[in-house]
Each structure stands twice: as structure tokens, then as C-alpha cells.
C-alpha positions in Angstrom: -14.1 -27.4 -64.5 -15.5 -24.0 -63.4 -17.6 -25.8 -60.8 -14.6 -27.4 -59.3 -12.6 -24.1 -59.2 -15.7 -22.4 -57.6 -15.8 -25.1 -55.0 -12.2 -24.8 -54.1 -12.4 -20.9 -54.0 -15.6 -21.2 -51.8 -13.8 -23.7 -49.5 -10.8 -21.4 -49.2 -13.0 -18.4 -48.4 -14.9 -20.4 -45.9 -11.7 -21.6 -44.2 -10.3 -18.0 -44.2 -13.5 -16.6 -42.7 -13.5 -19.3 -40.0 -9.8 -18.6 -39.2 -10.5 -14.8 -39.0 -13.5 -15.4 -36.8 -11.6 -17.7 -34.4 -8.6 -15.3 -34.3 -10.8 -12.3 -33.6 -12.6 -14.2 -30.8 -9.2 -15.2 -29.3 -8.0 -11.6 -29.4 -11.2 -10.4 -27.7 -10.9 -13.1 -25.0 -7.3 -12.2 -24.4 -8.1 -8.5 -24.1 -11.0 -9.3 -21.7 -8.8 -11.5 -19.6 -6.0 -8.9 -19.5 -8.6 -6.2 -18.4 -9.9 -8.5 -15.7 -6.4 -9.2 -14.4 -5.7 -5.4 -14.4 -9.0 -4.7 -12.5 -8.1 -7.3 -9.9 -4.7 -5.8 -9.5 -6.2 -2.3 -9.1 -8.8 -3.6 -6.6 -6.0 -5.2 -4.6 -3.9 -2.0 -4.6 -7.0 0.1 -3.6 -7.7 -2.2 -0.7 -4.1 -2.2 0.4 -3.7 1.5 0.1 -6.9 2.1 2.1 -5.8 -0.3 4.8 -2.4 1.4 4.8 -3.9 4.8 5.3 -5.6 3.5 8.5 -2.6 1.6 9.6 -0.3 4.7 9.3 -2.8 6.7 11.2 -2.8 4.1 13.9 1.0 4.1 14.2 1.1 7.9 14.5 -1.7 7.9 17.1 0.0 5.2 19.1 3.4 6.7 19.0 1.9 10.0 20.3 0.2 8.1 23.1 3.5 6.5 24.0 5.1 10.0 24.0 2.4 11.3 26.3 2.8 8.2 28.6 6.6 8.8 28.7 6.1 12.5 29.5 3.7 11.6 32.4 6.3 9.2 33.8 9.0 11.9 33.4 6.9 14.4 35.3 6.3 11.8 38.0 10.1 11.6 38.5 11.0 8.6 36.4 14.0 9.4 34.1 13.4 9.3 30.3 13.8 5.8 28.8 13.5 4.2 32.3 9.7 4.2 32.4 8.0 1.2 31.0 5.0 1.7 28.6 1.8 -0.1 29.6 1.6 -3.6 28.2 -1.5 -2.7 26.2 0.2 0.3 24.6 3.4 -1.5 24.0 1.7 -4.4 22.2 -0.6 -2.0 20.2 2.5 -0.1 18.9 4.2 -3.4 18.0 1.2 -4.7 16.2 0.6 -1.5 14.3 4.2 -1.3 13.2 4.1 -4.9 12.1 0.9 -4.4 10.1 2.5 -1.4 8.3 5.6 -3.5 7.6 3.5 -6.2 6.0 1.2 -3.9 4.0 4.1 -1.7 2.7 5.5 -4.6 0.7 2.2 -5.0 -1.1 2.2 -1.5 -2.4 3.2 -1.4 -6.1 4.4 2.2 -6.1 8.1 2.3 -5.1 7.9 6.0 -4.1 5.0 5.5 -1.8 6.6 2.4 -0.3 9.8 4.4 0.4 7.9 7.2 2.0 5.9 4.9 4.3 9.2 3.1 5.4 10.8 6.5 6.1 7.8 7.5 8.2 7.8 4.3 10.3 11.6 4.7 10.8 11.0 8.3 12.1 8.2 7.1 14.4 10.4 4.3 15.7 13.1 6.8 16.4 10.6 8.8 18.5 9.8 5.7 20.5 13.5 5.1 21.2 14.6 8.7 21.8 17.1 9.4 24.6 15.3 12.6 25.8 11.9 14.3 25.7 13.2 17.0 23.3 14.6 14.3 20.9 11.3 12.4 21.0 9.4 15.6 20.4 11.6 16.5 17.5 11.0 13.0 15.9 7.3 13.4 16.5 7.2 16.7 14.8 9.2 15.3 11.9 6.8 12.3 11.8 3.8 14.7 11.5 5.3 16.4 8.5 6.3 13.1 6.9 2.8 11.7 7.8 1.2 14.5 5.8 3.4 13.6 2.8 2.6 9.9 3.1 -1.2 10.6 3.3 -0.9 12.8 0.2 1.0 10.1 -1.7 -1.4 7.4 -0.6 -4.3 9.5 -1.8 -2.6 10.2 -5.1 -1.9 6.4 -5.5 -5.5 5.6 -4.6 -6.9 8.1 -7.1 -4.7 6.6 -9.8 -6.3 3.2 -9.3 -9.9 4.4 -10.0 
């Protein structure tokens, strides 16, 4: 009788040990998979934020080039808004703004996303200004906003390391 009870207790302990081991392994695997997903998400955000930094820089640089080109045309006698940008510059600005528009939607941080959208709006206003002074005002505003965007992008990047 005691042998039979010992066998049953031993089997129960064995089953319990196997169950605990399997459950423990499952929890470890789930934790590892969750950490890997988080690391992939962090890597994606880092890559996107790095690319966004360069793209925002490109937009600001190109908008300033457009302003300079418009100023040259104005000093040559062409009224503001009547001069046509060079095809190369016009296409470069369009592509840079498009790239920022695509990348901004990949950014997880809502505040950073809003700041980038605000900056591109101000930069676009500079491109469509009705006068040189209005364009200059928008450019100055875009410089201030650009500094804020670069700080936010840097802060978001550091948070992903």
C-alpha cells in the first residue's frame, strides 16, 4: 500500500516539476521575444530619427537656397513671386519635403511629429511668401523652430539607446 502511495506521490511531483519547468521556459521565451520586438522597434525609431535629422536639415538648406535664388531674381528686376526657381532646386525642395512627410509618420513620439510638421509648414510658407520681408520672417522663424526640432529629435534618439 505504501509503495502504491509513494508511486502516486512521485508521479504527481514529477508531473508538477515538468509543468513548472515548461511554464518557466515559456515565460523566458515570451520575455525574450518581447525584448527582441522592443529592440527592433527601437532600432527602427533610431534609424527613422537619424534619417529625419538629415531630411529636416536638407529642407532648411534648400528653402534657404530658394530664398537666395528669389532674392537674386528680385535684384535683377523680376518681381517677387514672379521668378521661377531652377528646375533642379524646385525638384530638390519637392523631394525633400516629400521625404520629411513620409518619415514624420513613422515617428512614434507625437510631440516630435507635431514639431516637425510645424517646421515644414513654416518652411513651406517661406517658399510661398508674397514678399522678400515675409519670406525672411518665415525663414527666421524656421531657424528657431529648426533648433527646437533638432533638440527634440536628439532627445528622442537618446531615449532609444
